[in-house]
C-alpha positions in Angstrom: -0.1 0.3 0.0 2.7 2.5 0.8 4.3 1.9 -3.0 0.9 2.8 -4.3 0.7 6.4 -2.0 3.7 7.1 -3.1 2.9 6.6 -6.9 -0.3 8.3 -6.5 1.4 11.7 -4.5 4.1 11.6 -7.2 1.9 11.6 -10.2 -0.5 14.7 -8.7 2.9 16.7 -8.5 4.3 15.2 -11.8 1.0 17.1 -13.3 -1.0 20.3 -13.0 -3.6 18.6 -10.8 -1.8 18.6 -7.5 -0.9 22.6 -8.2 -3.5 23.5 -9.2 -6.0 22.2 -6.5 -3.6 23.6 -3.8 -3.6 26.9 -5.5 -7.1 27.2 -5.6 -7.5 26.2 -2.0 -5.2 28.8 -0.9 -6.8 31.4 -2.8 -10.4 30.8 -2.2 -9.8 30.3 1.4 -7.6 33.1 1.9 -10.3 34.8 0.7 -12.9 33.8 2.6 -10.4 33.9 5.8 -9.9 37.8 4.9 -13.8 38.7 4.3 -15.0 36.5 7.6 -12.6 37.1 10.3 -9.9 39.6 9.4 -12.4 42.4 7.8 -14.8 41.4 10.5 -11.9 42.6 13.3 -13.1 38.7 15.5 -11.2 35.6 16.4 -14.1 33.1 15.4 -13.2 31.1 12.3 -16.7 29.4 12.0 -17.7 31.8 9.2 -14.1 30.3 7.4 -14.7 27.1 7.8 -18.2 26.9 7.4 -18.0 28.5 3.7 -14.8 26.0 2.8 -17.8 23.6 1.9 -18.0 25.3 -1.3 -14.2 25.1 -2.5 -14.5 21.3 -1.4 -17.4 20.8 -3.3 -15.3 22.0 -6.7 -11.5 21.2 -5.9 -12.2 17.4 -4.4 -13.8 16.2 -7.8 -10.5 17.6 -9.6 -8.7 15.9 -6.7 -10.6 12.6 -7.2 -11.3 12.4 -10.8 -8.2 10.9 -11.8 -7.8 8.1 -9.5 -9.3 5.3 -11.4 -10.7 6.7 -14.7 -7.4 7.6 -15.9 -6.1 4.3 -15.5 -9.2 2.8 -17.0 -8.6 4.7 -20.2 -4.7 4.3 -20.3 -5.6 0.3 -20.0 -3.1 0.0 -16.8 -6.0 -0.4 -14.7 -5.6 -4.8 -16.2 -2.1 -4.3 -14.4 -3.2 -3.6 -10.8 -6.3 -5.7 -11.2 -3.3 -8.6 -11.7 -0.7 -7.2 -9.0 0.4 -9.3 -6.1 -1.6 -7.1 -3.9 -5.6 -7.0 -2.9 -7.8 -4.6 -4.2 -8.6 -3.2 -0.6 -5.0 -2.2 -0.6 -4.8 -0.6 -3.9 -7.9 1.7 -3.3 -6.9 2.4 0.3 -3.8 4.0 -1.3 -5.1 5.6 -3.9 -7.5 6.9 -1.0 -5.4 7.9 1.5 -2.6 9.7 -1.3 -5.7 12.0 -1.9 -5.9 12.8 1.7 -2.5 13.5 1.6 -3.0 16.1 -0.9 -6.4 17.2 1.2 -4.2 17.3 4.7 -2.0 19.8 2.5 -4.5 22.1 1.6 -6.5 22.4 4.9 -3.6 22.7 7.1 -3.6 26.9 5.9 -6.5 26.6 8.0 -4.3 26.4 11.4 -2.4 28.8 9.7 -5.4 31.0 9.8 -5.3 30.4 13.5 -2.0 31.4 13.5 -2.3 34.9 12.7 -5.3 35.3 14.6 -3.6 34.1 17.8 -0.9 37.3 17.3 -4.0 39.8 17.8 -5.4 37.7 20.2 -6.6 34.0 21.4 -9.1 32.3 19.6 -11.2 29.5 20.7 -8.8 26.5 20.3 -11.2 24.1 21.1 -13.9 25.3 18.1 -10.5 26.1 15.6 -9.4 21.9 16.3 -13.6 20.9 15.7 -14.1 22.8 12.9 -10.5 21.3 11.5 -11.5 17.6 12.6 -14.9 18.4 10.7 -13.4 19.4 7.5 -11.1 16.7 7.8 -14.0 14.7 7.9 -16.3 16.2 5.8 -13.5 16.1 2.6 -12.7 12.5 3.7 -15.8 11.4 2.6 -16.5 13.6 -0.3 -13.2 11.8 -1.5 -14.5 8.6 -0.9 -17.5 9.5 -3.1 -15.4 10.8 -5.6 -13.0 8.1 -5.7 -16.1 5.7 -6.4 -17.1 7.5 -9.7 -13.9 7.4 -10.7 -14.0 3.8 -10.4 -17.3 3.9 -12.7 -16.2 5.8 -15.6 -13.4 6.1 -17.9 -14.1 9.7 -18.0 -12.5 12.1 -16.0 -14.5 14.8 -16.9 -17.9 12.3 -16.4 -16.1 11.9 -12.6 -15.4 15.5 -12.1 -18.8 16.1 -12.8 -20.4 13.7 -10.8 -18.7 15.0 -8.1 -19.5 18.5 -7.9 -23.1 17.3 -8.5 -22.9 14.9 -5.3 -21.3 18.5 -3.9 -24.3 20.4 -4.7 -26.5 18.3 -4.1 -25.1 17.7 -0.8 -25.4 21.7 -0.1 -28.8 22.1 -0.7 -29.9 19.0 0.8 -31.5 20.6 4.0 -33.1 22.7 1.2 -34.9 20.1 -0.1 -35.9 18.5 3.1 -37.8 21.2 4.1 -39.1 21.5 0.3 -40.4 18.1 0.6 -44.3 17.6 2.6 -44.1 14.2 3.5 -42.5 13.7 6.8 -40.9 10.7 6.4 -38.5 11.2 3.2 -37.7 15.2 4.8 -36.3 12.9 7.9 -34.5 10.6 5.9 -33.3 13.5 3.2 -31.5 15.0 6.5 -30.5 12.1 7.7 -27.8 11.4 4.8 -27.6 15.8 4.6 -23.4 16.2 5.0 -24.9 19.6 5.8 -26.7 18.4 8.4 -23.8 16.7 10.6 -21.0 19.0 9.3 -22.7 22.2 11.0 -22.4 21.3 14.5 -18.5 20.9 13.1 -18.5 24.9 12.6 -20.4 25.4 15.7 -17.5 23.8 17.6 -19.5 20.7 18.7 -17.7 17.6 18.0 -20.3 14.7 18.8 -19.9 11.0 18.3 -22.5 10.8 16.1 -20.8 12.9 13.4 -17.6 11.8 13.4 -19.4 8.2 12.8 -21.6 9.3 9.9 -18.7 11.0 8.4 -16.3 7.9 8.9 -19.2 5.1 7.6 -20.1 7.1 4.1 -16.0 6.9 4.0 -16.1 3.2 4.4 -19.1 2.7 2.4 -17.9 4.1 -0.9 -14.3 3.0 -0.4 -15.8 -0.9 0.2 -18.3 -0.2 -2.9 -15.2 1.1 -5.1 -13.5 -2.5 -4.1 -16.5 -4.4 -5.0 -16.6 -2.2 -8.4 -13.4 -4.1 -9.4 -13.2 -7.3 -7.8 -16.3 -7.9 -10.0 -14.2 -6.4 -13.1 -11.3 -9.2 -11.9 -14.0 -11.7 -12.3 -15.9 -10.7 -15.4 
C-alpha cells in the first residue's frame, strides 16, 4: 500500500492537478478568511470553516477524477487487477494519497488560526473541532469521488459527477424542508452532509457526526473495491 500511496502522490505533482488544487484552495480559503475574520475583526473562524464547503465542492472532484478513470483510459487498470496486492490495498492506497494532498490544503486553516492568535487568542477547542469537521467532510467526499472515478474512464464525467454530489449535499437541507412528506424529509436530513458538518462549525464534536462521515468514507471505499472485484472476476 505504501508504494501505491507514494506513486499516486508523485502522480499528482508530475501533472498540474496537485498544484491547481492547492492554489485554488489557498486563494479562495484566504479570501474567505480575510472577509469573514480579518475584515470583521473577529477571532471566530466558524464562518471561514463553514464557507469551505463551497470550495471543497469543486476541488475534491478535481482531486479524485483521475484516481481510477485515468487507469481505465490508459488500460493500466489491468495491471492493477493482476498485481500481487489486494484490491482493498489498491483502493486504500489511492484514497490515502488523495487524503494526504487534501491535508496539505486544509493545513492552511491552522495558519489562519495562528494569524488570529497574534492579535487575540482564538478558541482553540473550536478551531480544532472545525478542523476535524473539514477533514472528515473532505474524507467522505474523496471516497465518493473515488467511487465515481472507478465507474467511468472519463475524468470529466467523474469530476462533474463529484460536483453534482457536492451541490446536492449543499442544498439537501433545503430540499428536505421543501418535501411535505415527513418520512422522506427526515431521510433526506439524515443523509445531508451539511446537517452533520454544521455542528463542527459551531465547535460541537459529537460521536454521531464523526461516525456518520467515517461510515460514508468506509462505504464508498468498499463500493469501489466491489467495482473492481466484479471486473476482476468478469
